[in-house]
C-alpha positions in Angstrom: -3.1 10.4 18.9 -0.1 11.4 17.5 0.1 14.9 15.7 0.4 14.5 11.9 4.3 15.2 11.6 4.3 11.5 13.8 3.2 10.1 10.6 5.0 8.1 8.8 3.9 7.0 5.2 6.0 3.5 3.9 5.9 1.6 0.2 4.3 -1.6 1.4 4.2 -3.3 -1.7 5.8 -2.5 -5.2 5.3 -4.4 -9.0 5.6 -4.1 -12.4 2.9 -4.6 -14.3 5.3 -6.4 -16.9 7.5 -8.1 -14.8 10.0 -9.6 -17.7 10.5 -5.8 -18.5 11.1 -4.0 -15.4 12.5 -4.9 -12.2 11.3 -3.1 -8.8 12.6 -2.3 -5.7 11.3 -1.1 -2.5 14.2 1.0 -0.4 14.0 1.9 3.0 10.6 2.0 2.2 10.2 5.2 0.8 12.0 5.2 -2.5 10.9 2.9 -6.1 14.3 1.5 -7.6 13.0 0.7 -11.1 15.2 -0.8 -13.6 14.7 -1.7 -16.9 15.8 -6.0 -18.0 15.9 -4.9 -21.4 17.4 -2.6 -24.1 13.7 -1.1 -25.2 11.0 -1.9 -22.9 8.5 -3.4 -25.3 5.3 -1.8 -23.6 6.3 2.1 -23.7 5.5 3.6 -21.2 4.9 0.8 -18.8 3.7 0.7 -15.3 4.4 0.0 -11.7 1.3 -0.7 -9.9 2.5 0.2 -5.4 0.8 0.3 -1.9 1.4 2.8 0.7 0.2 3.2 4.4 0.3 5.5 6.9 0.5 2.8 9.5 -3.0 4.4 11.0 -5.4 3.6 7.0 -5.5 0.9 4.8 -3.6 0.2 2.2 -3.7 2.8 -0.7 -2.9 1.8 -4.4 -0.5 4.3 -6.6 1.1 3.8 -9.8 4.0 5.1 -11.5 4.1 5.5 -15.4 7.8 5.0 -16.6 8.3 5.8 -20.3 11.5 5.4 -22.0 12.8 8.0 -24.2 14.4 7.7 -27.3 18.2 7.7 -27.5 20.0 11.3 -26.8 22.5 12.5 -30.3 25.5 14.4 -30.0 24.7 17.8 -29.2 28.1 18.7 -27.6 28.2 22.2 -29.0 32.0 22.6 -31.0 33.8 25.2 -29.1 36.1 27.7 -31.0 38.6 30.2 -29.9 37.7 34.0 -29.3 39.6 36.9 -29.9 39.6 40.1 -29.4 42.3 43.3 -29.9 41.9 46.0 -27.1 44.3 49.3 -26.1 45.8 49.2 -23.3 43.1 50.7 -20.2 40.3 50.1 -22.8 37.7 47.6 -22.6 35.6 45.3 -24.5 32.8 42.8 -24.6 33.5 39.5 -26.3 30.9 37.4 -27.8 32.2 34.0 -27.0 29.4 32.1 -27.8 28.6 33.8 -31.5 31.0 31.9 -33.2 30.6 28.2 -31.2 28.4 25.6 -33.1 
């Protein structure tokens, strides 16, 4: 009997509940690659069903829930130049984010 660290869990099968919406692939027996086949998911969230085994016992079912979020708006900050006047040999603290939006 091997040690528990010798046991390798492996994904045996994986499929999207709606194969017209998602493409699912098992990568190296360890990861799921899930790709949308449509710009927007008709069913949001969508489900992916998979089966794993550790080689010692039977298959175990699992599921992944895939949600599509709304498009991100451009929220890049607008940076503005910062200025400060300091006498020679003195120091100051500049709040560099205070004038950015």
